[in-house]
C-alpha positions as CSV (number, residue, x, y, z in Angstrom):
1,M,31.1,-3.9,-23.6
2,N,30.3,-1.7,-20.7
3,I,26.6,-1.3,-20.3
4,N,25.7,1.5,-17.9
5,F,22.3,0.7,-16.5
6,S,20.4,3.3,-14.5
7,D,20.3,2.8,-10.7
8,R,16.6,2.1,-11.1
9,A,17.3,-0.7,-13.6
10,L,19.8,-2.2,-11.2
11,R,17.2,-2.5,-8.5
12,I,15.0,-4.7,-10.7
13,K,15.0,-8.3,-9.7
14,A,13.4,-11.3,-11.4
15,S,10.2,-12.4,-9.9
16,E,10.7,-15.6,-7.9
17,I,7.2,-16.7,-8.9
18,R,7.7,-16.1,-12.6
19,E,11.1,-17.9,-12.5
20,L,9.4,-20.8,-10.7
21,L,6.7,-21.0,-13.4
22,K,9.4,-21.7,-16.0
23,L,10.3,-24.8,-14.1
24,T,6.7,-25.9,-13.6
25,D,5.7,-25.7,-17.3
26,Q,6.9,-29.3,-17.5
27,P,3.8,-31.5,-17.7
28,E,5.0,-33.9,-15.0
29,I,5.2,-31.2,-12.4
30,I,2.3,-30.8,-10.0
31,S,2.4,-27.1,-9.4
32,F,0.9,-25.2,-6.5
33,A,3.3,-22.3,-7.4
34,G,1.5,-19.8,-9.6
35,G,-1.7,-17.8,-9.0
36,L,-3.2,-19.3,-12.1
37,P,-6.9,-19.6,-12.6
38,A,-8.1,-23.0,-14.0
39,A,-7.7,-22.8,-17.8
40,E,-10.2,-25.6,-18.4
41,L,-12.9,-23.3,-17.0
42,F,-12.3,-20.4,-19.4
43,P,-15.6,-19.8,-21.3
44,L,-13.9,-20.5,-24.7
45,E,-17.0,-20.8,-26.9
46,Q,-18.5,-17.5,-25.7
47,I,-15.1,-15.7,-26.0
48,A,-14.7,-17.1,-29.5
49,K,-18.1,-15.9,-30.4
50,S,-17.4,-12.4,-29.0
51,A,-14.0,-12.3,-30.8
52,N,-15.6,-13.3,-34.1
53,E,-18.4,-10.8,-33.8
54,V,-16.0,-8.0,-32.9
55,I,-13.7,-8.7,-35.8
56,L,-16.4,-9.2,-38.4
57,T,-18.5,-6.2,-37.3
58,H,-16.1,-3.7,-35.9
59,G,-12.7,-5.0,-37.0
60,D,-11.6,-1.6,-38.4
61,K,-12.0,0.0,-35.0
62,A,-11.0,-3.0,-32.9
63,L,-7.6,-3.1,-34.7
64,Q,-7.1,0.7,-34.5
65,Y,-5.7,3.0,-31.9
66,S,-8.2,4.0,-29.3
67,A,-8.6,6.3,-26.2
68,T,-6.1,6.0,-23.4
69,D,-8.7,5.8,-20.7
70,G,-10.3,2.8,-22.3
71,Y,-13.2,1.6,-24.4
72,L,-16.3,3.3,-23.0
73,P,-18.7,0.3,-23.2
74,L,-16.2,-1.7,-21.2
75,R,-15.8,1.0,-18.6
76,K,-19.6,1.1,-18.3
77,A,-19.8,-2.7,-17.9
78,I,-17.2,-2.5,-15.1
79,L,-19.0,0.3,-13.4
80,E,-22.5,-1.3,-13.6
81,Q,-21.6,-5.0,-13.2
82,R,-18.7,-5.0,-10.9
83,L,-18.3,-1.7,-9.0
84,N,-21.9,-0.6,-8.3
85,K,-22.6,-4.2,-7.3
86,V,-20.2,-3.9,-4.3
87,G,-21.1,-0.4,-3.3
88,I,-18.6,1.7,-5.2
89,Q,-20.5,4.7,-6.4
90,S,-18.3,6.1,-9.1
91,N,-18.7,7.1,-12.8
92,V,-17.0,6.1,-16.0
93,D,-14.8,9.2,-16.0
94,E,-13.1,7.8,-12.8
95,I,-12.1,4.5,-14.4
96,L,-8.9,3.8,-16.4
97,I,-8.4,0.5,-18.2
98,T,-5.0,-0.9,-17.7
99,S,-3.1,-3.9,-19.1
100,G,-3.9,-6.0,-16.1
101,S,-3.8,-4.7,-12.5
102,Q,0.0,-5.4,-12.5
103,Q,0.4,-2.4,-14.8
104,A,-1.7,-0.4,-12.3
105,L,0.7,-1.2,-9.6
106,E,3.7,-0.2,-11.6
107,F,2.0,3.1,-12.5
108,T,1.2,3.7,-8.8
109,G,4.9,3.4,-8.0
110,K,5.8,5.8,-10.8
111,L,3.1,8.3,-9.8
112,F,3.7,8.5,-6.0
113,I,7.1,7.2,-4.9
114,N,10.1,9.4,-4.6
115,E,13.4,7.8,-3.5
116,G,13.3,7.2,0.3
117,D,9.6,7.6,0.7
118,S,8.0,5.2,3.1
119,I,5.3,2.8,1.8
120,I,3.1,0.8,4.2
121,V,2.5,-2.8,3.2
122,E,1.1,-5.8,4.9
123,S,3.5,-8.4,6.3
124,P,3.5,-10.6,4.1
125,T,2.3,-9.0,0.9
126,Y,2.0,-9.6,-2.8
127,L,5.5,-10.0,-4.4
128,G,4.4,-8.4,-7.7
129,A,3.5,-5.2,-5.8
130,L,6.9,-5.2,-4.0
131,N,8.7,-5.6,-7.3
132,A,6.6,-2.9,-9.0
133,F,7.4,-0.4,-6.2
134,L,11.0,-1.4,-5.6
135,V,12.4,0.2,-8.7
136,Y,11.4,3.6,-7.2
137,D,13.5,3.0,-4.1
138,P,11.1,3.3,-1.3
139,K,11.5,2.2,2.3
140,F,9.0,-0.5,3.0
141,R,7.3,-0.4,6.4
142,E,5.7,-3.8,7.2
143,V,2.6,-4.0,9.3
144,R,1.8,-7.3,11.1
145,M,-1.3,-9.2,10.2
146,D,-3.6,-11.5,12.2
147,D,-6.7,-13.5,11.1
148,K,-8.6,-10.2,10.6
149,G,-6.0,-8.5,8.4
150,M,-3.7,-5.7,9.1
151,V,-3.3,-4.9,12.8
152,M,-4.5,-1.3,13.2
153,E,-2.7,-0.6,16.4
154,D,0.6,-1.5,14.8
155,L,-0.3,0.6,11.8
156,E,-1.1,3.7,13.8
157,R,2.0,3.3,16.0
158,M,4.1,3.1,12.8
159,L,2.5,6.2,11.4
160,E,3.2,8.1,14.6
161,E,6.9,7.3,14.2
162,D,7.2,7.9,10.4
163,S,6.0,11.2,8.9
164,N,7.3,10.3,5.4
165,V,4.7,7.7,4.5
166,K,3.3,8.1,0.9
167,F,0.5,5.5,0.9
168,I,-0.9,2.4,2.4
169,Y,-1.1,-0.7,0.2
170,T,-3.5,-3.5,1.1
171,I,-5.1,-6.6,-0.4
172,P,-8.2,-6.8,1.9
173,D,-9.9,-9.9,0.4
174,F,-8.3,-13.4,0.5
175,Q,-4.9,-11.7,0.6
176,N,-2.0,-12.9,-1.5
177,P,-0.2,-14.7,-0.1
178,S,-1.8,-15.2,3.3
179,G,-5.4,-15.9,2.3
180,V,-6.6,-13.7,5.1
181,T,-9.6,-11.3,4.7
182,M,-9.7,-8.0,6.5
183,S,-12.8,-7.5,8.7
184,V,-15.3,-4.8,7.9
185,G,-14.4,-3.1,11.2
186,R,-10.8,-2.9,10.2
187,R,-11.6,-1.6,6.7
188,K,-13.5,1.3,8.3
189,K,-10.7,1.8,10.8
190,L,-8.1,1.8,8.1
191,L,-9.9,4.6,6.3
192,E,-10.3,6.5,9.5
193,I,-6.5,6.3,10.1
194,A,-5.8,7.3,6.5
195,K,-7.9,10.4,7.1
196,K,-6.2,11.2,10.4
197,Y,-2.8,11.1,8.8
198,D,-3.9,12.4,5.4
199,L,-2.8,9.4,3.4
200,L,-3.9,7.6,0.3
201,I,-4.9,3.9,0.4
202,V,-4.2,1.7,-2.6
203,E,-6.8,-1.1,-2.4
204,D,-5.8,-4.1,-4.6
205,S,-8.8,-6.2,-5.2
206,P,-8.3,-9.2,-7.6
207,Y,-9.8,-11.9,-5.5
208,S,-12.8,-10.2,-3.8
209,E,-15.5,-12.0,-5.8
210,L,-14.1,-15.5,-5.2
211,A,-15.8,-15.9,-1.8
212,F,-16.5,-19.6,-1.0
213,D,-17.9,-19.7,2.5
214,C,-18.9,-16.1,3.1
215,E,-20.5,-13.0,1.6
216,C,-18.3,-10.7,-0.4
217,L,-17.3,-7.8,2.0
218,P,-17.7,-4.2,1.0
219,P,-14.5,-2.8,-0.4
220,I,-12.7,0.0,1.4
221,K,-13.5,2.3,-1.6
222,S,-17.2,1.9,-0.8
223,F,-16.7,3.8,2.5
224,D,-14.6,6.5,0.9
225,T,-16.2,10.0,0.8
226,E,-13.0,12.0,0.1
227,G,-11.5,10.2,-2.9
228,R,-8.4,9.0,-0.9
229,V,-8.8,5.3,-1.9
230,I,-7.4,4.1,-5.2
231,H,-9.2,0.9,-6.1
232,L,-7.5,-1.6,-8.4
233,G,-9.5,-4.4,-10.1
234,T,-9.1,-7.0,-12.8
235,Y,-10.8,-9.7,-14.8
236,S,-7.8,-11.9,-14.6
237,K,-9.1,-14.1,-11.7
238,T,-12.8,-14.1,-12.6
239,F,-12.7,-14.2,-16.4
240,T,-9.4,-14.7,-18.2
241,P,-5.9,-13.3,-17.5
242,G,-4.8,-13.5,-21.2
243,L,-6.9,-10.5,-22.2
244,R,-4.9,-8.4,-19.7
245,I,-7.7,-6.2,-18.6
246,G,-7.5,-4.4,-15.3
247,W,-8.7,-1.1,-14.1
248,I,-8.0,1.8,-11.7
249,V,-10.8,3.7,-10.0
250,A,-9.7,7.0,-8.5
251,N,-10.8,10.6,-8.1
252,P,-10.4,12.7,-11.3
253,T,-7.2,14.6,-10.1
254,I,-5.4,11.3,-9.5
255,L,-6.9,9.5,-12.5
256,N,-5.7,12.2,-14.9
257,K,-2.2,11.7,-13.7
258,F,-2.5,7.9,-14.2
259,I,-3.8,8.6,-17.8
260,M,-0.7,10.7,-18.5
261,I,1.6,8.0,-17.3
262,K,-0.3,5.4,-19.4
263,Q,0.1,7.6,-22.5
264,G,3.8,7.6,-22.0
265,A,3.9,3.9,-21.3
266,D,1.8,2.2,-24.0
267,L,-0.7,4.8,-25.3
268,Q,-3.6,2.5,-24.5
269,S,-4.6,-1.1,-23.6
270,S,-5.3,-3.4,-26.5
271,S,-8.3,-2.2,-28.4
272,I,-9.4,-5.6,-29.6
273,D,-9.0,-7.2,-26.1
274,Q,-11.2,-4.4,-24.6
275,R,-13.9,-4.9,-27.3
276,I,-13.9,-8.6,-26.9
277,A,-14.3,-8.3,-23.1
278,A,-17.1,-5.7,-23.5
279,H,-19.0,-7.8,-26.0
280,F,-18.7,-10.8,-23.7
281,M,-20.0,-8.8,-20.7
282,E,-22.9,-7.4,-22.8
283,N,-24.0,-10.9,-24.0
284,N,-23.2,-13.2,-21.1
285,N,-23.6,-13.2,-17.3
286,L,-20.2,-13.1,-15.7
287,D,-21.8,-13.7,-12.3
288,D,-23.0,-17.1,-13.5
289,H,-19.4,-17.9,-14.6
290,I,-18.0,-16.8,-11.3
291,K,-20.4,-19.1,-9.5
292,K,-19.1,-22.1,-11.6
293,I,-15.5,-21.4,-10.8
294,I,-16.2,-20.8,-7.1
295,E,-17.8,-24.3,-6.9
296,V,-14.7,-25.9,-8.5
297,Y,-12.2,-23.9,-6.4
298,R,-14.0,-24.5,-3.2
299,A,-13.9,-28.3,-3.8
300,R,-10.2,-28.1,-4.7
301,R,-9.4,-26.0,-1.6
302,N,-11.2,-28.6,0.6
303,V,-9.2,-31.4,-0.9
304,M,-5.9,-29.5,-0.3
305,F,-6.9,-28.8,3.4
306,A,-7.9,-32.4,4.0
307,A,-4.7,-33.7,2.3
308,M,-2.5,-31.4,4.4
309,D,-4.2,-32.6,7.6
310,K,-3.5,-36.2,6.4
311,Y,0.0,-36.0,5.1
312,F,1.7,-33.1,6.9
313,P,3.3,-33.5,10.3
314,A,1.5,-32.2,13.3
315,G,2.3,-28.7,14.2
316,I,2.4,-27.3,10.7
317,K,-0.1,-24.4,10.5
318,Y,-2.0,-23.1,7.4
319,T,-4.6,-20.4,6.7
320,K,-8.1,-21.8,6.3
321,S,-8.8,-19.3,3.6
322,S,-12.5,-18.8,2.9
323,G,-12.0,-17.8,-0.7
324,G,-9.4,-16.7,-3.3
325,L,-6.6,-18.9,-4.7
326,F,-4.1,-19.5,-1.8
327,T,-3.3,-20.9,1.5
328,W,-0.3,-19.8,3.6
329,V,1.7,-22.5,5.3
330,E,3.9,-22.0,8.4
331,F,6.6,-24.5,9.1
332,R,8.9,-24.9,12.1
333,E,11.2,-21.9,12.5
334,D,14.3,-23.8,11.6
335,I,12.9,-24.8,8.2
336,D,14.0,-23.0,5.1
337,T,11.3,-23.5,2.4
338,K,13.7,-22.8,-0.4
339,E,15.6,-25.9,0.7
340,L,12.2,-27.7,1.0
341,L,11.3,-26.7,-2.5
342,A,14.6,-28.0,-4.0
343,E,13.7,-31.4,-2.6
344,A,10.1,-31.1,-3.6
345,L,11.0,-30.4,-7.2
346,K,12.9,-33.8,-7.2
347,E,9.5,-35.3,-6.5
348,N,7.9,-33.2,-9.3
349,V,5.9,-30.9,-7.1
350,A,6.2,-27.2,-6.6
351,F,5.1,-24.4,-4.3
352,V,6.4,-20.8,-3.7
353,P,8.8,-20.2,-0.7
354,G,7.4,-17.5,1.5
355,G,10.4,-15.4,2.3
356,S,10.0,-13.2,-0.8
357,F,6.6,-12.0,0.3
358,F,8.1,-10.1,3.2
359,A,9.2,-6.6,2.0
360,N,12.3,-6.5,4.2
361,G,13.2,-10.2,4.1
362,G,13.4,-12.9,6.7
363,H,10.7,-15.5,7.6
364,P,12.1,-18.3,5.5
365,N,9.8,-20.9,7.1
366,Y,6.6,-20.0,5.2
367,A,5.2,-21.1,1.8
368,R,2.4,-20.2,-0.4
369,M,0.3,-22.9,-2.0
370,N,-2.3,-22.4,-4.8
371,Y,-5.3,-24.7,-5.1
372,S,-7.1,-23.3,-8.2
373,C,-5.3,-24.8,-11.2
374,M,-4.7,-28.4,-10.4
375,S,-7.3,-31.2,-10.4
376,E,-8.5,-32.7,-7.1
377,D,-6.5,-35.9,-7.8
378,Q,-3.3,-33.9,-8.6
379,I,-3.8,-31.9,-5.4
380,E,-4.1,-35.0,-3.3
381,E,-1.0,-36.5,-4.9
382,G,1.0,-33.3,-4.8
383,V,0.4,-32.6,-1.1
384,K,1.3,-36.3,-0.4
385,R,4.6,-35.8,-2.2
386,I,5.3,-32.6,-0.2
387,G,4.4,-34.4,3.0
388,K,7.0,-37.1,2.1
389,V,9.6,-34.4,1.6
390,I,8.7,-32.6,4.9
391,E,9.3,-35.8,6.8
392,K,13.0,-35.6,6.0
393,F,13.2,-32.1,7.5
394,Y,11.1,-32.9,10.6
395,R,13.1,-35.9,11.8
């Protein structure tokens, strides 16, 4: 049978991370591959209580269709408990609930990208965003990063050369995959450059509250006086990813277009999930829960760093991330981390090869390692196994 897929469908590629997660579901695998929060820290009793209360008290509404823009008490909770707290002065009419922030990324591509448009991304950047944008056939323009985030001189030079840029995509806090945080000065400079060239900024902010060794920095959106920053948030890393609750904060003109796209995609995010989340936020203190997971993740990160110092050969560099879920490892230039992974899997340990995080390819000597979802003992043992594999490549 001849199946005539669209050109757009033919551009879709399987996520390397999602494919890796299939392999690492096996219980004997120590996995540093996924960006998974620690499931044992989910507040199960409180969520069960909220779910029970929602079903018994408002089941007829919780299981019914609801508004596309989202359940109003949930949008209010996001505004008051999450956005206002970090300096984003918005209102509930500028918030759209999405099915995770991944859906927000896909909608962003659909809303803004025409074939051949240039999109500015960090180098490296989140693979899920690249896959979401890729189906709309843009040209990715990669901007180099250093330990303070996107290098603004390189960004401005690129914008002077390319007048077809549609938006700038950034993950300013504990970036995925690099673990780097953009300085406050560069956040302000990025907004200044966006104003100069009349561009939108898409600020992806899933990790900003997971700060271990520093204060949470103000989001770029908090400096925005023109409505040119589209801010994406989620409960996936601070609460639970299974409820699939993310949000878009944008000026009304842009948000109305997002709402139209969502109507065509899925009508609305899950009514019952939104009500469970809203009930939880009303009756529990999410900040207290975040403090608990930060303590666990900080300890696990410290174990990973100490183990890499102990078991990895000299000369291997890694990001000493001050929060979030990841560190970014740089190996010798002749090392291909896909080959390294193949050998690591024989030792029942996994990570993500770094090449896929570069929009235009190359850079096979990098790897992303997650420290949030394995125990301290597993982290120690897993890094030891990887170190054993690396020795074969560094002879």
